[in-house]
N, C-alpha and C positions, 0 to 999 in steps of 0.2 A: 504494500500500500504506500501511496506517496501523496503528499500535499506540499504546499510551499514552505511549511514550517517544520515538517517532520520527515524522517526516513525510517522505515521499519525493515527488519530482517529476521530470519529464523537462524539461530545458531546451531552448531553441531550437537548441543545438548538437547535439542528439540524445542527449546523455549523461544518465544518471540520477544524481540526488543525493539525499542523505538528511540532514535536520536531526536531530541528536541533542539533545534538550532537556535543559537543566540539571535537576537532580532534587531539590534541597533547598528546603524552605519557609523563609520568613523566621524562623519560630520556632526551627527547628533551626539556622539560620545565626547566631542570637544566641549559641548555645553553641559552634559550630565556626567561629571566625573565621580562624584561621591558614590552613586549607586551603580556604577559601571559593572563591578564584579557580579552583582546580583542580576543584572539585566542582559548581559552578553554571553554568559557562559553556556556552551552547549552541554546538554545533559543526556545521558543514556538511562532509560528506565526499562524495567521488565514489564511487558504488556499485561501479564496476568494479575499483577498486584501493584503496579506503578511504583515499585521499589527502585530507588536511585542506585544505579550500578556503577556509573562512572560520570565524571564531570571534568570538562576542560576549563582550567583557570587561565583566562586570557590576561596577558600583561596589561596593566592599567596605564593610562596616559602619564600619570605622575609616579607610577610604581617603578622601583628598581628590580623587583622580583621578576624572574623569567616566567613565561607561560609554561604550563605543564598539564598533563593528563593524569587525573587521579582515578584509579580503579578501586572501587569501594567493596564490591561484591562480585561473585561469579568469576573468580580468577582462573578457573579452568578453561575459560574461553578468552583469555587475555589477548591472544593473537587476533581473534576475530574482532574484539573490541578495538584494538589498535588499527587494523585494516579498515574497518568501517568508519572509524574516526577520521582517518586520512581522507576517505571518500567524502564524508560530510563537510570537512573543512574545505575541500576543493569546491564543493557545491556552494558553500557560504561565500568563499572568496570570489567565485565567478559572479554570484548574485551581487556582491558589493561592487565589483568592477562594472557590471551593467548599470547599477544605480548611479554610480559616479558618471558614467558615460552619458546616460540619459539626462542627468542634471547639468551637463555641460562641462564636467571635469575632465582631466586628462587621463 
């Protein structure tokens, strides 16, 4: 299943998972810095119970901490978590490029 905000997949353990993509563009983030980490992190949840499985902590505008992917549960599928994360980040970056282009950015 696919929509503009989420990507779902079935892992090798037979369970379904959903990546919820962060939703703010860099232009908006320049205005909203305090709540940035709450609003922009992509999260992976298990579909059957909405349990948080992994979260991407994106580097903040004013933060010196690097971005990182935190795997909280279901470590037996960590390779699938990592591969699907790379995929959804590519989707998110492409969406941001399109948004900048349509807004007249470079």
